[in-house]
RONUDREN-80087 format. One record per residue (C-alpha): residue number from 1; residue in one letter; x, y, z. Coordinates in Angstrom, 3 decimals, padded with zeros to 6 digits. Example, Ala and Ser with C-alpha at 12.3 -4.5 7.8 and 13.67 -1.06 7.14 Angstrom:
REM RONUDREN-80087
+-----+---+----------+----------+----------+
:   k : r :        u :        v :        w :
+-----+---+----------+----------+----------+
:   1 : A :  012.300 : -004.500 :  007.800 :
:   2 : S :  013.670 : -001.060 :  007.140 :
+-----+---+----------+----------+----------+
***
This chain:
REM RONUDREN-80087
+-----+---+----------+----------+----------+
:   k : r :        u :        v :        w :
+-----+---+----------+----------+----------+
:   1 : M :  025.380 : -008.589 : -000.691 :
:   2 : D :  025.672 : -006.024 : -003.481 :
:   3 : K :  024.677 : -002.441 : -004.225 :
:   4 : I :  024.027 : -000.168 : -007.195 :
:   5 : D :  024.494 :  003.579 : -006.703 :
:   6 : L :  022.585 :  005.909 : -009.021 :
:   7 : S :  022.776 :  009.673 : -009.413 :
:   8 : D :  020.136 :  011.994 : -010.861 :
:   9 : G :  022.809 :  014.653 : -011.159 :
:  10 : T :  022.195 :  016.011 : -007.665 :
:  11 : I :  021.540 :  013.143 : -005.244 :
:  12 : T :  022.941 :  009.601 : -005.110 :
:  13 : R :  020.464 :  006.821 : -004.352 :
:  14 : S :  021.041 :  003.093 : -003.855 :
:  15 : I :  019.544 : -000.267 : -004.729 :
:  16 : A :  020.904 : -002.904 : -002.338 :
:  17 : L :  020.517 : -006.668 : -002.213 :
:  18 : Y :  020.356 : -008.211 :  001.262 :
:  19 : G :  020.064 : -011.707 :  002.645 :
:  20 : G :  017.773 : -012.052 :  005.660 :
:  21 : E :  014.209 : -011.815 :  006.961 :
:  22 : I :  012.101 : -008.816 :  005.971 :
:  23 : T :  009.987 : -009.300 :  009.084 :
:  24 : A :  013.091 : -008.885 :  011.277 :
:  25 : L :  014.312 : -005.457 :  010.177 :
:  26 : P :  016.325 : -003.786 :  012.970 :
:  27 : P :  015.442 : -000.188 :  013.926 :
:  28 : D :  018.358 :  001.270 :  011.951 :
:  29 : Q :  017.062 : -000.516 :  008.824 :
:  30 : H :  013.501 :  000.860 :  009.121 :
:  31 : A :  011.505 :  000.797 :  005.864 :
:  32 : D :  008.968 :  003.526 :  005.151 :
:  33 : I :  007.172 :  001.218 :  002.700 :
:  34 : L :  007.318 : -002.564 :  002.378 :
:  35 : I :  006.200 : -003.929 : -000.993 :
:  36 : V :  004.599 : -007.382 : -001.021 :
:  37 : S :  002.950 : -009.224 : -003.912 :
:  38 : A : -000.277 : -011.204 : -004.056 :
:  39 : F : -002.795 : -012.786 : -006.362 :
:  40 : P : -005.744 : -010.384 : -006.857 :
:  41 : D : -007.748 : -010.143 : -003.620 :
:  42 : H : -006.030 : -013.241 : -002.225 :
:  43 : Y : -004.166 : -012.705 :  001.050 :
:  44 : A : -004.097 : -016.145 :  002.608 :
:  45 : P : -001.171 : -016.379 :  005.075 :
:  46 : T :  000.530 : -019.431 :  003.553 :
:  47 : T :  003.586 : -020.973 :  005.178 :
:  48 : T :  005.851 : -020.087 :  002.239 :
:  49 : S :  004.796 : -016.493 :  001.555 :
:  50 : L :  005.850 : -013.118 :  002.911 :
:  51 : I :  002.180 : -012.440 :  003.632 :
:  52 : G :  002.247 : -015.524 :  005.849 :
:  53 : A :  005.426 : -014.355 :  007.607 :
:  54 : L :  003.856 : -010.958 :  008.237 :
:  55 : D :  000.749 : -012.607 :  009.635 :
:  56 : R :  002.855 : -014.671 :  012.052 :
:  57 : S :  004.519 : -011.397 :  013.095 :
:  58 : G :  001.164 : -009.810 :  013.892 :
:  59 : V :  000.353 : -007.903 :  010.681 :
:  60 : S : -002.538 : -009.210 :  008.574 :
:  61 : V : -002.384 : -008.046 :  004.955 :
:  62 : G : -005.962 : -009.296 :  004.571 :
:  63 : E : -007.145 : -006.954 :  007.322 :
:  64 : L : -005.164 : -004.038 :  005.852 :
:  65 : A : -006.851 : -004.734 :  002.507 :
:  66 : T : -010.303 : -004.126 :  003.990 :
:  67 : S : -009.463 : -000.471 :  004.665 :
:  68 : K : -006.921 :  000.500 :  001.996 :
:  69 : L : -005.547 :  004.020 :  002.095 :
:  70 : Y : -005.356 :  004.138 : -001.719 :
:  71 : D : -006.347 :  001.539 : -004.303 :
:  72 : L : -004.342 :  002.010 : -007.512 :
:  73 : R : -004.661 : -001.488 : -008.923 :
:  74 : A : -006.552 : -000.291 : -012.004 :
:  75 : T : -003.657 :  001.925 : -013.127 :
:  76 : S : -000.501 :  001.041 : -011.198 :
:  77 : A : -001.152 : -002.567 : -010.102 :
:  78 : F : -000.906 : -001.984 : -006.336 :
:  79 : W : -002.744 : -000.674 : -003.297 :
:  80 : L : -001.298 :  001.181 : -000.325 :
:  81 : S : -002.181 :  000.445 :  003.277 :
:  82 : K : -002.783 :  002.846 :  006.116 :
:  83 : P :  000.200 :  003.291 :  008.482 :
:  84 : I :  001.039 :  000.132 :  010.425 :
:  85 : K :  000.502 :  000.558 :  014.149 :
:  86 : D :  002.896 : -002.205 :  015.237 :
:  87 : A :  006.204 : -000.346 :  015.556 :
:  88 : S :  008.180 : -003.512 :  016.358 :
:  89 : L :  008.322 : -004.515 :  012.665 :
:  90 : N :  010.034 : -001.242 :  011.713 :
:  91 : I :  007.757 : -000.890 :  008.684 :
:  92 : G :  005.709 :  002.224 :  007.989 :
:  93 : Q :  003.208 :  001.061 :  005.364 :
:  94 : I :  002.597 : -001.839 :  003.011 :
:  95 : A :  002.166 : -001.571 : -000.748 :
:  96 : C :  000.586 : -004.731 : -002.167 :
:  97 : F :  001.496 : -005.462 : -005.798 :
:  98 : E : -001.370 : -007.262 : -007.609 :
:  99 : P : -000.568 : -007.171 : -011.321 :
: 100 : R : -002.597 : -010.030 : -012.772 :
: 101 : V : -005.536 : -007.863 : -013.885 :
: 102 : L : -003.350 : -005.534 : -015.985 :
: 103 : G : -000.660 : -007.969 : -017.117 :
: 104 : T :  002.249 : -010.053 : -015.872 :
: 105 : P :  004.501 : -009.113 : -012.924 :
: 106 : P :  007.623 : -008.529 : -015.079 :
: 107 : E :  005.661 : -006.195 : -017.361 :
: 108 : L :  004.129 : -004.097 : -014.605 :
: 109 : V :  006.942 : -003.478 : -012.134 :
: 110 : G :  007.530 : -000.129 : -013.849 :
: 111 : N :  003.900 :  000.835 : -013.135 :
: 112 : L :  004.547 :  000.088 : -009.474 :
: 113 : F :  007.468 :  002.511 : -009.167 :
: 114 : R :  005.664 :  005.161 : -011.205 :
: 115 : G :  002.595 :  004.786 : -009.004 :
: 116 : L :  004.592 :  005.129 : -005.785 :
: 117 : F :  005.834 :  008.555 : -006.817 :
: 118 : P :  003.049 :  010.688 : -005.238 :
: 119 : F :  003.394 :  008.908 : -001.885 :
: 120 : L :  007.108 :  009.533 : -001.431 :
: 121 : D :  008.273 :  012.721 :  000.253 :
: 122 : D :  010.711 :  014.542 : -002.023 :
: 123 : R :  011.984 :  016.573 :  000.944 :
: 124 : R :  013.655 :  013.545 :  002.511 :
: 125 : G :  015.050 :  010.298 :  001.218 :
: 126 : Q :  012.849 :  007.330 :  002.070 :
: 127 : V :  013.570 :  003.632 :  002.346 :
: 128 : V :  011.533 :  001.039 :  000.470 :
: 129 : A :  011.963 : -002.697 :  001.119 :
: 130 : M :  010.750 : -005.623 : -000.936 :
: 131 : P :  011.422 : -009.276 : -001.710 :
: 132 : V :  011.966 : -010.342 : -005.301 :
: 133 : L :  008.281 : -009.970 : -006.102 :
: 134 : A :  006.034 : -012.764 : -007.402 :
: 135 : T :  008.673 : -015.489 : -006.988 :
: 136 : G :  007.030 : -017.265 : -004.052 :
: 137 : D :  003.570 : -018.780 : -004.426 :
: 138 : Q :  003.166 : -017.027 : -007.808 :
: 139 : G :  006.160 : -018.944 : -009.138 :
: 140 : W :  007.919 : -016.452 : -011.396 :
: 141 : P :  011.659 : -017.106 : -011.955 :
: 142 : G :  013.803 : -015.144 : -009.521 :
: 143 : E :  016.385 : -013.894 : -012.013 :
: 144 : Q :  013.685 : -012.729 : -014.453 :
: 145 : M :  011.851 : -010.790 : -011.765 :
: 146 : L :  015.047 : -009.335 : -010.323 :
: 147 : S :  016.036 : -008.101 : -013.770 :
: 148 : S :  012.633 : -006.450 : -014.233 :
: 149 : I :  012.825 : -004.828 : -010.784 :
: 150 : L :  016.358 : -003.546 : -011.379 :
: 151 : E :  015.493 : -002.140 : -014.806 :
: 152 : A :  012.470 : -000.269 : -013.441 :
: 153 : A :  014.212 :  000.886 : -010.256 :
: 154 : T :  017.362 :  002.157 : -011.980 :
: 155 : H :  015.210 :  004.000 : -014.495 :
: 156 : W :  013.216 :  005.818 : -011.815 :
: 157 : L :  015.890 :  006.407 : -009.178 :
: 158 : A :  018.223 :  007.898 : -011.776 :
: 159 : R :  015.412 :  010.292 : -012.679 :
: 160 : G :  014.927 :  011.447 : -009.106 :
: 161 : L :  012.340 :  009.118 : -007.545 :
: 162 : P :  012.800 :  010.074 : -003.857 :
: 163 : I :  013.889 :  006.678 : -002.547 :
: 164 : K :  017.123 :  006.910 : -000.571 :
: 165 : E :  017.555 :  003.151 : -000.619 :
: 166 : L :  015.630 :  000.322 : -002.207 :
: 167 : K :  016.267 : -002.821 : -000.174 :
: 168 : I :  015.733 : -006.075 : -002.060 :
: 169 : I :  015.751 : -008.833 :  000.558 :
: 170 : E :  015.987 : -012.586 : -000.047 :
: 171 : R :  015.460 : -014.921 :  002.892 :
: 172 : I :  016.744 : -018.200 :  001.331 :
: 173 : P :  020.596 : -018.239 :  001.431 :
: 174 : G :  021.135 : -020.328 : -001.703 :
: 175 : R :  018.774 : -018.232 : -003.759 :
: 176 : A :  020.289 : -015.031 : -002.353 :
: 177 : A :  023.688 : -016.068 : -003.710 :
: 178 : E :  022.187 : -016.711 : -007.158 :
: 179 : L :  020.476 : -013.329 : -007.141 :
: 180 : A :  023.722 : -011.640 : -006.128 :
: 181 : G :  025.347 : -013.069 : -009.254 :
: 182 : A :  022.458 : -011.835 : -011.412 :
: 183 : M :  022.663 : -008.381 : -009.845 :
: 184 : A :  026.412 : -008.188 : -010.424 :
: 185 : A :  025.880 : -009.050 : -014.089 :
: 186 : F :  023.171 : -006.385 : -014.394 :
: 187 : K :  025.377 : -003.776 : -012.729 :
: 188 : A :  028.272 : -004.549 : -015.064 :
: 189 : K :  026.093 : -003.612 : -018.059 :
: 190 : L :  024.806 : -000.344 : -016.594 :
: 191 : P :  026.035 :  002.712 : -018.499 :
: 192 : V :  027.741 :  005.361 : -016.393 :
: 193 : T :  025.410 :  008.266 : -017.122 :
: 194 : S :  023.989 :  011.271 : -015.360 :
: 195 : L :  020.913 :  013.321 : -016.144 :
: 196 : K :  022.561 :  016.486 : -014.898 :
: 197 : T :  022.448 :  019.148 : -017.582 :
: 198 : S :  024.449 :  022.243 : -018.281 :
: 199 : G :  023.192 :  025.657 : -017.276 :
: 200 : A :  021.972 :  026.320 : -020.818 :
: 201 : N :  018.482 :  025.225 : -021.873 :
: 202 : D :  018.122 :  023.407 : -025.185 :
: 203 : F :  014.389 :  024.222 : -025.358 :
: 204 : D :  012.172 :  027.039 : -024.123 :
: 205 : V :  009.216 :  024.687 : -023.621 :
: 206 : F :  008.804 :  020.926 : -023.421 :
: 207 : L :  005.306 :  020.180 : -024.700 :
: 208 : S :  003.865 :  017.009 : -023.152 :
: 209 : F :  000.669 :  015.674 : -024.705 :
: 210 : S : -001.097 :  012.611 : -026.020 :
: 211 : S : -001.232 :  012.097 : -029.778 :
: 212 : A : -005.027 :  012.161 : -029.456 :
: 213 : D : -004.798 :  015.836 : -028.442 :
: 214 : A : -002.609 :  017.054 : -031.288 :
: 215 : E : -005.046 :  019.883 : -032.124 :
: 216 : A : -004.535 :  021.465 : -028.694 :
: 217 : A : -000.760 :  020.955 : -028.947 :
: 218 : D : -000.683 :  022.729 : -032.312 :
: 219 : C : -002.650 :  025.633 : -030.849 :
: 220 : V : -000.176 :  025.914 : -027.942 :
: 221 : K :  002.758 :  025.971 : -030.366 :
: 222 : Q :  001.141 :  028.663 : -032.514 :
: 223 : E :  000.522 :  030.894 : -029.494 :
: 224 : L :  004.055 :  030.363 : -028.168 :
: 225 : E :  005.507 :  031.350 : -031.544 :
: 226 : K :  003.516 :  034.611 : -031.427 :
: 227 : R :  005.141 :  035.518 : -028.109 :
: 228 : G :  008.654 :  035.558 : -029.498 :
: 229 : D :  010.242 :  034.304 : -026.252 :
: 230 : A :  009.341 :  030.615 : -026.605 :
: 231 : T :  010.214 :  029.590 : -030.132 :
: 232 : R :  012.239 :  026.492 : -029.218 :
: 233 : V :  009.459 :  023.996 : -028.413 :
: 234 : F :  010.084 :  020.294 : -027.944 :
: 235 : D :  007.378 :  018.374 : -029.827 :
: 236 : F :  008.048 :  014.619 : -029.869 :
: 237 : R :  006.480 :  014.364 : -033.330 :
: 238 : L :  009.261 :  016.502 : -034.783 :
: 239 : A :  012.140 :  016.616 : -032.315 :
: 240 : I :  013.242 :  012.970 : -032.110 :
: 241 : D :  015.338 :  011.766 : -035.031 :
: 242 : K :  014.769 :  008.307 : -036.381 :
: 243 : G :  017.213 :  005.793 : -035.006 :
: 244 : K :  017.771 :  007.603 : -031.699 :
: 245 : A :  016.767 :  006.153 : -028.339 :
: 246 : W :  013.408 :  007.685 : -027.508 :
: 247 : Q :  013.726 :  007.535 : -023.724 :
: 248 : E :  017.171 :  009.105 : -023.678 :
: 249 : E :  016.006 :  011.906 : -025.957 :
: 250 : L :  012.900 :  012.560 : -023.848 :
: 251 : D :  014.875 :  012.563 : -020.596 :
: 252 : R :  017.395 :  014.996 : -022.028 :
: 253 : A :  014.688 :  017.277 : -023.396 :
: 254 : I :  012.705 :  017.403 : -020.147 :
: 255 : S :  015.805 :  018.169 : -018.105 :
: 256 : S :  017.029 :  020.842 : -020.533 :
: 257 : S :  013.782 :  022.744 : -021.126 :
: 258 : S :  013.137 :  026.055 : -019.398 :
: 259 : S :  009.433 :  025.247 : -018.890 :
: 260 : I :  007.098 :  022.278 : -019.304 :
: 261 : V :  003.519 :  022.538 : -020.580 :
: 262 : T :  001.306 :  019.461 : -020.152 :
: 263 : I : -002.088 :  019.001 : -021.828 :
: 264 : L : -004.197 :  016.976 : -019.398 :
: 265 : T : -006.947 :  014.784 : -020.846 :
: 266 : P : -008.282 :  011.238 : -020.391 :
: 267 : S : -005.921 :  010.127 : -023.175 :
: 268 : Y : -002.983 :  011.748 : -021.371 :
: 269 : F : -003.690 :  010.028 : -018.061 :
: 270 : A : -004.252 :  006.706 : -019.842 :
: 271 : S : -000.771 :  006.844 : -021.390 :
: 272 : P :  002.102 :  005.433 : -019.278 :
: 273 : E :  004.546 :  007.563 : -021.283 :
: 274 : C :  002.603 :  010.768 : -020.603 :
: 275 : R :  002.241 :  009.964 : -016.898 :
: 276 : E :  005.990 :  009.366 : -016.748 :
: 277 : E :  006.674 :  012.764 : -018.329 :
: 278 : L :  004.304 :  014.349 : -015.802 :
: 279 : M :  006.155 :  012.776 : -012.878 :
: 280 : Q :  009.517 :  013.953 : -014.201 :
: 281 : A :  008.043 :  017.423 : -014.681 :
: 282 : R :  006.806 :  017.321 : -011.097 :
: 283 : L :  010.339 :  016.620 : -009.880 :
: 284 : R :  011.763 :  019.510 : -011.869 :
: 285 : N :  009.051 :  021.819 : -010.579 :
: 286 : K :  009.787 :  020.909 : -006.955 :
: 287 : R :  013.494 :  021.497 : -007.330 :
: 288 : S :  013.325 :  024.710 : -009.310 :
: 289 : E :  013.513 :  028.156 : -007.778 :
: 290 : R :  010.594 :  029.233 : -009.967 :
: 291 : P :  007.498 :  027.500 : -011.413 :
: 292 : V :  008.525 :  025.191 : -014.250 :
: 293 : L :  005.405 :  023.066 : -014.767 :
: 294 : F :  002.316 :  024.591 : -016.408 :
: 295 : P : -000.576 :  022.103 : -016.744 :
: 296 : I : -003.428 :  022.788 : -019.146 :
: 297 : Y : -006.645 :  020.956 : -018.212 :
: 298 : W : -008.071 :  020.387 : -021.692 :
: 299 : R : -010.652 :  017.613 : -021.425 :
: 300 : D : -012.364 :  016.419 : -018.246 :
: 301 : W : -010.900 :  013.251 : -016.772 :
: 302 : G : -014.050 :  012.241 : -014.942 :
: 303 : R : -012.431 :  012.457 : -011.524 :
: 304 : D : -010.619 :  014.968 : -009.333 :
: 305 : L : -007.056 :  015.829 : -010.250 :
: 306 : D : -004.448 :  014.593 : -007.777 :
: 307 : L : -003.974 :  016.993 : -004.883 :
: 308 : W : -000.448 :  017.902 : -005.921 :
: 309 : L : -001.712 :  018.885 : -009.384 :
: 310 : Q : -004.466 :  021.008 : -007.854 :
: 311 : L : -001.787 :  022.920 : -005.958 :
: 312 : V :  000.043 :  023.739 : -009.192 :
: 313 : N : -001.312 :  026.807 : -010.967 :
: 314 : F : -003.050 :  024.938 : -013.788 :
: 315 : A : -005.251 :  026.527 : -016.477 :
: 316 : D : -008.776 :  025.143 : -016.730 :
: 317 : C : -009.570 :  025.022 : -020.441 :
: 318 : R : -012.324 :  022.398 : -020.291 :
: 319 : E : -013.997 :  021.401 : -022.511 :
: 320 : R : -011.592 :  022.154 : -025.350 :
: 321 : N : -011.896 :  025.928 : -024.892 :
: 322 : F : -009.498 :  027.371 : -027.459 :
: 323 : E : -010.219 :  030.948 : -026.402 :
: 324 : I : -009.045 :  030.350 : -022.821 :
: 325 : L : -006.119 :  028.285 : -024.097 :
: 326 : R : -004.897 :  031.105 : -026.373 :
: 327 : S : -005.305 :  033.674 : -023.616 :
: 328 : T : -003.449 :  031.451 : -021.133 :
: 329 : M : -000.482 :  030.867 : -023.409 :
: 330 : G : -000.233 :  034.578 : -024.065 :
: 331 : K :  000.006 :  035.431 : -020.370 :
: 332 : L :  002.087 :  032.482 : -019.140 :
: 333 : A :  005.218 :  033.459 : -017.177 :
: 334 : L :  007.637 :  031.056 : -018.826 :
: 335 : A :  010.940 :  032.539 : -017.647 :
+-----+---+----------+----------+----------+
***
């Protein structure tokens, strides 16, 4: 019914609005992940819900919930199912969005897209399908939820989230027409921008850290200054002028820095802004011909680092070991 094309400077990705039944996707419209929404731990197959339609098609979300592949509801408001065995639905996995514990659905859609990042293969574009979440039995207004979904999706796809197409599917014809009007209005207000940067780097190092770990950040900056080859350091406390759009400045700085140093701590992982910077750094690292991301493990998080982070050559400076930190920054191959 309508489509928004977004470019991260290299690849064009799409958000498309369709009318039809999600449970009747044809083979050429296969979705790697289908996002559904639910009340917390409530998967009753009602007659009006997508969960009910899936159940009538032979896929029980309640049964999938008993053996989740990953449960990220405490941080990203969703859980991910194991692969679906029934190939006739043309759906690979289900992500169930359950935001009520953390906040409201409109507030937490961004957490959903951020949380999906590690489960999407950056080597190939993937297809994600969803209804306008939380508008069925949960009763949220369709236009409000669509706006929240579009804001979050455009933000992440433009920054390289490896979704080839996000399919937003509405089964009720009258409501689909209303949503098409809302999407057209949203698209008309979108700025025509690209995150592609010039060959020159504005900064030698983008320093990503939580305000609670300022002491470690200051130590990193001091050691970088001693090197002589990394004097242009982006520090959000100093580099963003008052009155400028924070997100635009951060995006530009991350994309135009030669290297990215992240200081990993419980405070860092608890911050949505820091986690977002880490995901953008991960994208840059994957696409670069040389290592770009240099994580510093500063304070123990109380759990294992994600597998992808373990595969990056991170420096273990726990617990707040300034000696190892100084030595690491002195030997780091930043260029």
